[in-house]
N, C-alpha and C positions, 0 to 999 in steps of 0.2 A: 497523734491527735490525741490530747493524755485524758482518763476519764475524770468524768465530771466530780465525783464523788471518791470520798479517799478516807481507808478506815485501816489504822495504826496499831497493830495488836502486840502487845509489848507480853510476853511468853513470863518475862524473870527480869525485874531491875537489875540481877547478880551478874557480875561479870567477872572474870581472871585476871584482866586486867588492871595495871592500876598507873594509868594514864597522868599526868602531876599534875595536865591543866583541867581537869574532868573529878566530876565526882562520881565515887563509885560505891558498890554496896560486898557486902559478904557475897560470896560465891554461892552460900546456903540461902539466898532470899528464898520466898516462896516461888515456884512456879504455875504458871496455869494451867489446870487440868482440863479432858478435854469436855468435860460435861459444863466448863464455863465458856467452850466452844461451840457447842451445841445451844446455849444459852446465849450467843452472840449469834446465831444463822437463825434463830427463833425471834430475836428483834428484829430482827433485818428485813425479814420475809415480808413486814408490815410498815418497815419503817421509812423505806423512799426506792422506786423503780429503778432510779439513774445505773448506767454501768459503773463496777465498784472496780477500785484496785484495793489491796491488800497489802499491806507491807509490813512485815513482822522484825520488829525492832527489840531495843532494850534498854538498858542493859546488853545482856550479848545470847540473842534468840536460840543459838545454837546448846546453848545449857538444855532448854529443853526436851531437847531428844530426837533420837531417830523413830520411835514411837508414836510421839507427839506429831511431826508434822506427818507420817502415815494415816494418822487416823484425821487429823484438822485438813487436811488439803483436800482432800474428797470430801468432805463435808463442808467444807464453803464454795469448793468448784460446781458439788452436785446440787447438792441444797440451796444454792442460790443461780443456778441454773439463768435465771431470767434477770439476772444480774450483771451476766455476762465476765463474771470477777477473770481479773489478773492478777498477780503475784507480786512480789518484791523483795528482799532479804538483806538488813545492812547487820553486816559483822566483819567480828573483827579476824576469822576465821582460823582462831585457833586450837577450836572442837570440831574442825570437820573432817569427815572420815570417808571414807568410800560408802559405807553405809548410806550415810544421810545426804553426799553428794547425790547419790541413787534415785533416791525418793526427790530433792529437789527438781532434779535433772526429769525426773519423768513427768513434773507440772510444770518445768516450764520457768522456771525462779529464776530470773536474772539476778548478783547479788551484788549490790556496793560493801567494799570494805574501805579500808583505812591504811594508811601507810603516807608515814612526813617527810620521805624524802629517801637518800641514801640512809643506810644502815645506821652510822653513828648520830648523823642528826634523829634518826625517828626515834632512836633508841633512850638520846638526851632526854626527849619530852615525853614518851611513850613508858618505857621503863624498859633495861636489861634483857633482851632477848625479843622483847616485842617482836621485831622486823625478821628473824629466818621462823617463830613460831607463823606469823600471818604470811611469810612466801612459802612455807611447806604445806599451809591449806590451799593455798592457791595455787598451787600446783593439783592435790588431790581434787581440786575442783574443774581444775580446766580440762583435766583427764577426763571427766565427768560429763566433759561439755556444757558446761556452764558458764553462761555468760559472766566476765567481772569485771567490775571498774571502781577504783581508787578515791577516796575523797583525802584531800591535804590539809592537815588543819593546820595557819602559818600562824602562830604563836611570837609575841614581840620579840622572841630570841629569834625564834628560826627564819623571820624575815629578812634578816642581814644575810641570809645562804638564800637570796633566793634565785640568784641565777643557777647555783649549783644544783639546787630540788628541781627547777625546773627541765635543765638538762638530765636530771636522772629520767624524770619520765618523760622528754622525750628519745631517752637511748634506750628504755625498754617498750616504748611505742606502748604504752599510758596514754588514756585519757585524763587532760587532768582537770578536776573538778574542787575545788578547793572551798573552804569553812574559814572565818576569822577564830581563832579562841575569843570566847566570852566572856566577861567578868563570871568566879561563878559564886551560888546564891548560898554554897554551902564551904567557904572558907572564910576564914580568920584576915587571909590575906587576896580578895575575889579579883585584883589587878595582876597578878602578880606573874602572870602568862596570857592576857589581854591584849588583843592588838586595837591598838589606838586607832581610833577613825583615818587621822590624819597619815598613817601607816596602811593602814587598807585601802587610802584613796590612789596613795601613791603606787600598792601592789597591783591592784587594777590597772593602771593605765599604763605599768612597766607590762603585763599582762595582756595588757593589747597590743603593744607593740612588737613582743614576740609572737603574738597572734597571726600577727599580719608578718613579719618576717618569716616565720614557717606556717603559711596560709597551703592547707592541699597536705599537708605534711605533719600536724602536729595541733591538736585540739586544747581550747580550754573551753570546758566549759560556761563558768561562769559569763566568760564573753558572749560565746554563743547567746546564753540567755539572753544578754544585756542586750544586745543587736536586733532580739526579736521583742525585746519590748520597742523597741525605739520602733521599729518596721511598723509592727501592729499596733501600736500606739495601746497596747493592754499589758497585763503585770504576765508572766511567763511560766511563772516558779514561784516556792511558795514566800519568798519573801516580799514577793511583790504582790500579790494578788486577797483581793478580798476573801479569807479563807473559812471565816464565819461560817457554821453549816454546812460547808463544804466536805472538812477535816475532822474526826474527829478521830481520839486513840484511844483504848481501851486495856486497861492495866491487868495484873496476875491475876487480882479477885473480879476481875466484872467493872471494875468504876469506869467509867467515860469522863473522858478527861478532853478540856479543847484540841490538844497535840503533845505530842509525845514527851516532849519537854517540861511538862507540868508532871506526868505521872510519878505519883510518889508526894505530892503535895496536896493536903488534904482540903485546902481551901479552896482548890481548883479541880473538884469533883461534882461534875455535873449529871450525874445519876447514876444507873447500874444498869445494866444491860436484863440482870433478872426480872427488872420488873417494867423490859419495855417502854420504856420515855418516848415521849412523842419529838417531833422537832422542837414543838412549840412550848412542850416544860421543859426540854435541854435550854434552850434561847434565855427562858424565864428563869433559871435556877440564877444562884448569883453571880457565877463564873459567867456563865452566856452572857446576863446583861452586862459585866466589868467589856467580854469585848464587842458586842454593838458599841457602846459607848467609845470604845478606842476607834473604830472605824467613824462614828458619828465626828470626833477631835479629830480626826485626820481631815472632814468637809471641809472645818473650819482654819483649822491650825496651817493647814497645807495649801489652803486655795489660792494663794497668790504664785505656787511654784508651777513652772512651766512641766514639770514629771509629775504634777499630782496624779494622771490619770493610769499612768504604770508601774509608779510607785506604790501608793497608797499608805505611803509613813512608812515603809518597811515591817518588819517582821512584828507584832503584837508583842510576843512574851520578851524580845528584846526590849523594846518600851515598857510595860508594866509590871513585869514579873522585877526586877531591882527595886523595884518600888511598893511591893506589896500591895499591887493592883491598883494604884492610884495615876490617874493621869498628868503625868509631869513632865512630859515630851514625846517625841514620837521616836522612834529607833535609834539609840545614841549613833548606829555609823549613816546616820542622814548625811554628814558632809561629803560620806567616800562614795556616798550613790550619788550624791550630786557632783562631786565632781567629775564621777566616768560618765553619765550622761550626759552633762556639759560637755565634755569630750566628746565623746561621740558624737553628738548634733552637730554640733562645732566643725569636725571634719569633714562629717557629709553633706553639711553645708557648703561648705569649703570646695569641694571634689565635685558636687553636683553645678555650683558657678563657673567653674572651670574645665567641665566635660563641653565636648566642641557640640556648639551649637546650643548650648545650656544659659549663655548672657556671654558679657562682654570680657570676661576674663578667659574666653577660648582661644585661645591663643595655638597658633601649628607648631608644634615640637615632635621633632623623628626623635629625639630621646625616651624611650620606655620606662615609663612609669611602675615605680614599685607598687605593690598593690597596696589597696588603700579601706578604708571602711566600707565603702561602697561594694566591692567586691568580696570584703568578709560578707556584709547582707545577702548578697545574690546568692552568696555558698549556704549562708545558713538558711533561708526561707526558700530554698531550691529542693528542699531534702522531699 
């Protein structure tokens, strides 16, 4: 059960890697101070009483160093004990050391990292040497007993190698979680690496089929999450939930944003932790009103879509950041989401109709069936 409240702490926007499809900043970018962490604690003591998850993100959060986490993690866990805080971190692992790993392991911080498949494919879009540095950090983290999972970013180039990438994750025994490369807001050629919606839809259907072929031996988190959406009839991950008011990101200087993707964009600052803004003050800020307007827009724009309850128009950032905050449509990957949701529903309905005792299609057959969507859903929701 995921915590209902999510705070993303961005210690720095600096990052040592130079991924070609990502915006990056100088490694010397400002780093959050422990005083700012104390201000976060002071704000949250009065802000909300729900269970909270803190995710350290970036930039590259390991640039903050071991001393930062040695102080920050006890502050958050002890001073906010009434919120039963849990922790997570998203890191490229380059700067992982046994010292930092020990601190994170003591506080049971699971790690998410990024690897885009085999070394040649990964380095072709994340930069030469990325793969080896990430894997070196992974070995240090693993030796300390840390849990590490990887996100694979598919670009319009790497998607052509989807089978090779899938097999890499399978052979390594890694759970596969994917992100589609998005148009960069900071590039002169924003779509150079972006995965188009049609390609993304094809990829999701392909991974659904691969999940079924490898049921019990290989997991694709995105497919599991999509199945959970269909089964529960509500969104279960940030792309498909109404995140407004439940997720906030805090930049290095204490500025509060709707999500980590907005951090560093001045026009998306909702407030600052040092002034202890209330929920109402945050939602009445200009960024807060824009986010609320998106939710209301979805109610109208998507009212005739059969997937509205568990899709909610996709990610607000994807929809409104590229247009400068204007409401010109829902998440551009809408057609990809609709395609995979349609496929899941159609296959599930067909399987239910063919299930013995479920309808006219209940023909008796001694031939063993291959696992279908129903079997995958049972596996996902039964955990």
